[in-house]
C-alpha positions as CSV (number, residue, x, y, z in Angstrom):
1,M,8.7,25.7,-8.7
2,A,5.9,23.4,-7.4
3,E,4.3,23.3,-10.9
4,D,7.7,22.3,-12.4
5,S,8.1,19.6,-9.9
6,T,4.6,18.2,-10.5
7,Q,5.2,18.3,-14.3
8,Q,8.5,16.4,-13.8
9,N,6.7,13.7,-11.7
10,I,4.1,13.3,-14.4
11,L,6.8,12.8,-17.1
12,V,8.7,10.3,-15.0
13,E,5.5,8.3,-14.3
14,Q,4.5,8.4,-18.0
15,R,8.0,7.0,-19.0
16,R,7.7,4.3,-16.4
17,Q,4.3,3.3,-17.7
18,E,5.7,3.1,-21.2
19,I,8.6,0.9,-19.9
20,L,6.0,-1.3,-18.2
21,N,4.1,-1.7,-21.5
22,L,7.4,-2.8,-23.2
23,F,7.8,-5.5,-20.6
24,K,4.2,-6.7,-21.3
25,Q,5.2,-7.1,-25.0
26,S,8.5,-8.9,-24.2
27,N,9.1,-10.3,-20.7
28,T,12.8,-9.3,-20.7
29,V,14.1,-5.8,-21.8
30,S,17.7,-4.6,-21.9
31,T,18.9,-1.4,-20.2
32,D,20.6,-0.3,-23.5
33,S,17.4,-0.6,-25.5
34,L,15.6,1.6,-22.9
35,V,18.3,4.2,-23.0
36,K,18.2,4.3,-26.7
37,R,14.4,4.4,-26.9
38,F,13.8,7.2,-24.3
39,Q,17.0,9.2,-25.0
40,V,17.9,9.4,-21.3
41,S,20.9,8.3,-19.2
42,Q,21.6,4.8,-17.9
43,M,21.2,6.2,-14.4
44,T,17.7,7.5,-15.2
45,I,16.7,4.1,-16.5
46,W,18.3,2.4,-13.5
47,R,16.1,4.5,-11.2
48,D,13.0,3.7,-13.3
49,L,13.7,-0.1,-13.1
50,K,14.4,0.2,-9.4
51,A,11.1,1.9,-8.9
52,L,9.2,-0.8,-10.9
53,E,11.1,-3.5,-9.0
54,E,10.0,-2.0,-5.7
55,R,6.4,-2.1,-6.9
56,G,6.8,-5.9,-7.3
57,I,6.3,-5.7,-11.1
58,I,9.8,-6.6,-12.5
59,R,13.1,-8.1,-11.3
60,R,16.4,-6.5,-12.3
61,I,18.9,-8.8,-13.9
62,H,22.3,-8.3,-15.5
63,G,21.9,-5.9,-18.4
64,G,18.2,-5.2,-17.9
65,A,15.2,-6.6,-16.2
66,T,12.4,-9.2,-16.5
67,L,8.7,-9.1,-15.8
68,L,7.5,-10.9,-12.7
69,N,4.3,-12.8,-12.2
70,V,2.0,-10.0,-10.9
71,T,0.1,-12.5,-8.8
72,E,3.2,-13.3,-6.8
73,E,2.9,-12.1,-3.2
74,P,5.9,-10.4,-1.4
75,I,7.0,-12.0,1.8
76,V,6.3,-9.7,4.8
77,T,10.0,-9.5,6.0
78,R,11.0,-8.3,2.5
79,K,8.2,-5.8,2.4
80,Q,9.3,-4.2,5.7
81,T,12.6,-3.1,4.1
82,V,11.1,-1.6,0.9
83,N,10.4,2.2,0.9
84,R,10.9,2.2,4.7
85,Q,11.3,6.0,5.0
86,A,8.1,6.7,3.0
87,K,6.1,4.2,5.0
88,E,7.3,5.8,8.3
89,R,6.2,9.3,7.1
90,I,2.8,7.9,6.0
91,A,2.3,6.0,9.3
92,S,3.3,9.0,11.5
93,Y,0.9,11.3,9.5
94,A,-2.0,8.8,9.9
95,A,-1.5,8.5,13.6
96,R,-1.3,12.2,14.1
97,H,-4.2,13.3,12.0
98,F,-6.7,10.4,11.9
99,V,-6.5,8.9,15.5
100,A,-7.9,10.4,18.7
101,D,-8.2,9.3,22.3
102,N,-10.9,6.7,22.9
103,H,-11.1,5.7,19.3
104,I,-11.7,2.1,18.1
105,I,-9.5,1.4,15.1
106,I,-8.7,-1.6,12.9
107,M,-5.2,-2.0,11.6
108,E,-4.7,-4.5,8.8
109,A,-1.4,-6.3,8.6
110,G,0.3,-4.3,5.8
111,T,3.8,-3.0,6.7
112,T,2.8,0.6,6.3
113,V,-0.1,0.3,8.7
114,M,2.0,-1.8,11.1
115,A,4.5,1.2,11.3
116,M,1.7,3.2,12.9
117,S,2.3,1.3,16.1
118,R,5.3,3.5,17.0
119,Y,3.2,6.7,16.8
120,L,0.0,5.7,18.7
121,T,0.6,7.7,21.9
122,H,-3.2,8.3,22.4
123,Q,-5.1,7.3,25.5
124,N,-7.7,4.5,25.8
125,L,-7.6,3.3,22.3
126,T,-9.1,0.0,21.2
127,I,-6.9,-1.5,18.5
128,I,-8.0,-4.5,16.5
129,T,-5.8,-6.4,13.9
130,N,-5.5,-9.6,12.0
131,G,-1.7,-9.4,11.8
132,L,0.7,-11.3,14.0
133,G,3.5,-8.8,13.2
134,T,1.2,-5.9,13.9
135,L,0.1,-7.4,17.2
136,N,3.8,-7.8,18.3
137,A,4.5,-4.3,17.3
138,L,1.6,-2.9,19.2
139,T,2.4,-4.8,22.4
140,S,6.0,-3.4,22.2
141,H,5.0,0.2,21.6
142,V,1.4,0.9,22.7
143,S,0.4,1.5,26.4
144,N,-2.8,2.7,28.0
145,S,-4.8,1.0,25.2
146,H,-6.6,-2.3,24.5
147,V,-5.2,-4.5,21.8
148,M,-7.3,-7.3,20.2
149,C,-6.5,-9.9,17.5
150,C,-9.0,-12.0,15.6
151,G,-8.6,-15.8,15.4
152,G,-8.3,-17.8,12.2
153,M,-5.7,-19.5,10.1
154,L,-2.2,-18.0,10.2
155,R,-0.6,-17.5,6.8
156,D,3.2,-17.6,7.0
157,V,3.7,-15.4,4.0
158,G,2.0,-12.3,5.5
159,L,1.9,-13.4,9.1
160,T,-1.9,-12.7,8.9
161,F,-4.9,-14.5,10.4
162,V,-7.4,-15.2,7.6
163,G,-10.3,-17.6,6.8
164,P,-14.0,-17.9,7.9
165,Q,-13.2,-17.6,11.7
166,A,-11.3,-14.4,11.2
167,E,-14.0,-13.0,8.9
168,Q,-16.7,-13.9,11.4
169,F,-14.9,-12.0,14.1
170,F,-15.3,-8.8,12.3
171,T,-19.0,-9.1,11.9
172,S,-19.4,-8.3,15.6
173,V,-17.0,-5.4,15.5
174,R,-17.8,-1.7,15.0
175,A,-14.8,0.6,14.6
176,H,-14.3,4.3,13.9
177,T,-11.6,3.8,11.3
178,L,-10.0,1.1,9.3
179,F,-6.4,1.7,8.3
180,L,-5.9,-0.3,5.1
181,S,-3.2,-0.9,2.5
182,G,-2.7,-3.0,-0.6
183,T,-0.2,-4.3,-3.2
184,G,-1.2,-1.9,-5.9
185,L,-3.6,0.9,-7.0
186,T,-4.7,1.4,-10.6
187,I,-7.4,3.5,-12.2
188,S,-8.8,0.5,-14.0
189,H,-9.1,-1.9,-11.0
190,G,-8.8,0.2,-7.8
191,L,-7.0,-1.2,-4.8
192,C,-5.7,-4.7,-5.4
193,D,-4.0,-7.7,-3.7
194,P,-2.7,-11.0,-5.0
195,N,-4.2,-13.3,-2.4
196,P,-8.0,-14.1,-2.2
197,L,-7.9,-14.9,1.5
198,E,-6.2,-11.6,2.3
199,I,-8.8,-9.8,0.1
200,Q,-11.7,-11.4,1.9
201,I,-10.5,-10.5,5.4
202,K,-9.8,-6.9,4.3
203,Q,-13.3,-6.7,2.9
204,A,-14.7,-8.0,6.2
205,M,-12.7,-5.3,8.0
206,A,-14.1,-2.6,5.7
207,R,-17.7,-3.6,6.5
208,S,-16.9,-3.1,10.2
209,A,-15.6,0.5,10.0
210,Q,-17.3,3.8,9.7
211,R,-14.5,5.2,7.5
212,I,-11.6,3.7,5.6
213,I,-8.2,5.4,5.4
214,L,-5.8,4.1,2.7
215,L,-2.1,4.2,3.5
216,L,-0.1,3.7,0.3
217,D,3.4,4.7,-0.6
218,S,3.9,6.2,-4.1
219,S,5.6,3.0,-5.5
220,K,2.1,1.3,-5.4
221,F,0.5,3.7,-7.9
222,G,0.1,1.9,-11.2
223,A,1.1,-1.5,-9.7
224,H,-1.2,-4.3,-10.8
225,S,-2.2,-7.4,-8.8
226,L,-4.6,-10.3,-9.1
227,Q,-7.9,-9.0,-7.7
228,R,-9.6,-5.9,-6.4
229,I,-10.0,-5.4,-2.7
230,L,-12.4,-2.4,-2.9
231,P,-13.4,0.1,-5.5
232,I,-11.7,3.4,-4.8
233,S,-15.1,5.0,-4.2
234,Q,-15.3,3.2,-0.8
235,I,-12.1,4.9,0.4
236,D,-12.6,8.1,2.4
237,A,-9.0,9.3,2.3
238,L,-5.6,8.3,0.9
239,I,-2.3,9.1,2.5
240,T,0.9,8.9,0.5
241,E,4.3,10.5,0.8
242,A,4.7,12.1,-2.7
243,P,2.2,13.7,-5.1
244,P,0.8,11.1,-7.6
245,S,0.5,12.0,-11.3
246,E,-2.2,14.4,-12.4
247,E,-4.2,11.5,-13.9
248,Y,-4.4,9.9,-10.4
249,V,-5.2,13.2,-8.7
250,N,-8.1,13.9,-11.1
251,W,-9.3,10.3,-10.6
252,L,-9.3,10.6,-6.8
253,N,-11.1,14.0,-7.1
254,R,-13.8,12.5,-9.3
255,E,-14.3,9.6,-6.8
256,R,-14.3,12.1,-3.9
257,V,-11.3,10.5,-2.1
258,K,-9.4,13.1,-0.1
259,L,-5.7,13.0,-0.8
260,F,-3.1,13.8,1.9
261,I,0.6,14.1,1.3
262,A,2.5,13.1,4.5
263,D,4.9,15.8,5.7
């Protein structure tokens, strides 16, 4: 049964990649043409388009969908509502398995990482972030721990502190673990993000941590963005809520990235 489920996931991901290739050839594609091309139901195509829309790649319109500018950055309030259940599972798993009492951890400002705040019941943590939303969540949920935030320029799109002052802050920090996310993950480019300022602060955080744990819901696999944050080889472990395709599993194994499926 598990093999059948894995094979089915691979076939679905392959079809969605083919659909994405069609959008790259023609910015707008109709639902009817996809049904005819792949010989599947309209409901199946609707689920495929919905999944690609949640990755921030396309926008559904009447009768089909249109390709978005992949450099466009989602607003943080919109991101909080996308794949919420998956993000909660990943965040809970990360807090339970990768955080211990007395740890020093860095939490970047992504919504999946932010969700960890509800599960950090450990004692005497030191938690460092560059996210205003993450900071607010921590102060609401975390007790018996120390919470720190870097300075810098506040970006209203992501509610993040960025820029030279923020980056300089992390040069004096040494943490056990960085919990990191991104807009997309591809085999060709690794972990990506659309904003250079966000990329630079995430790279500064990465230099300050002994290990890097990537929290990424399954909709991010195959999603493209402007620029690479880190090569996948710098990631120690990846937590997601559903098994990725065999191609991604093999890639992660080659790069010695431990894969965990949140229960």
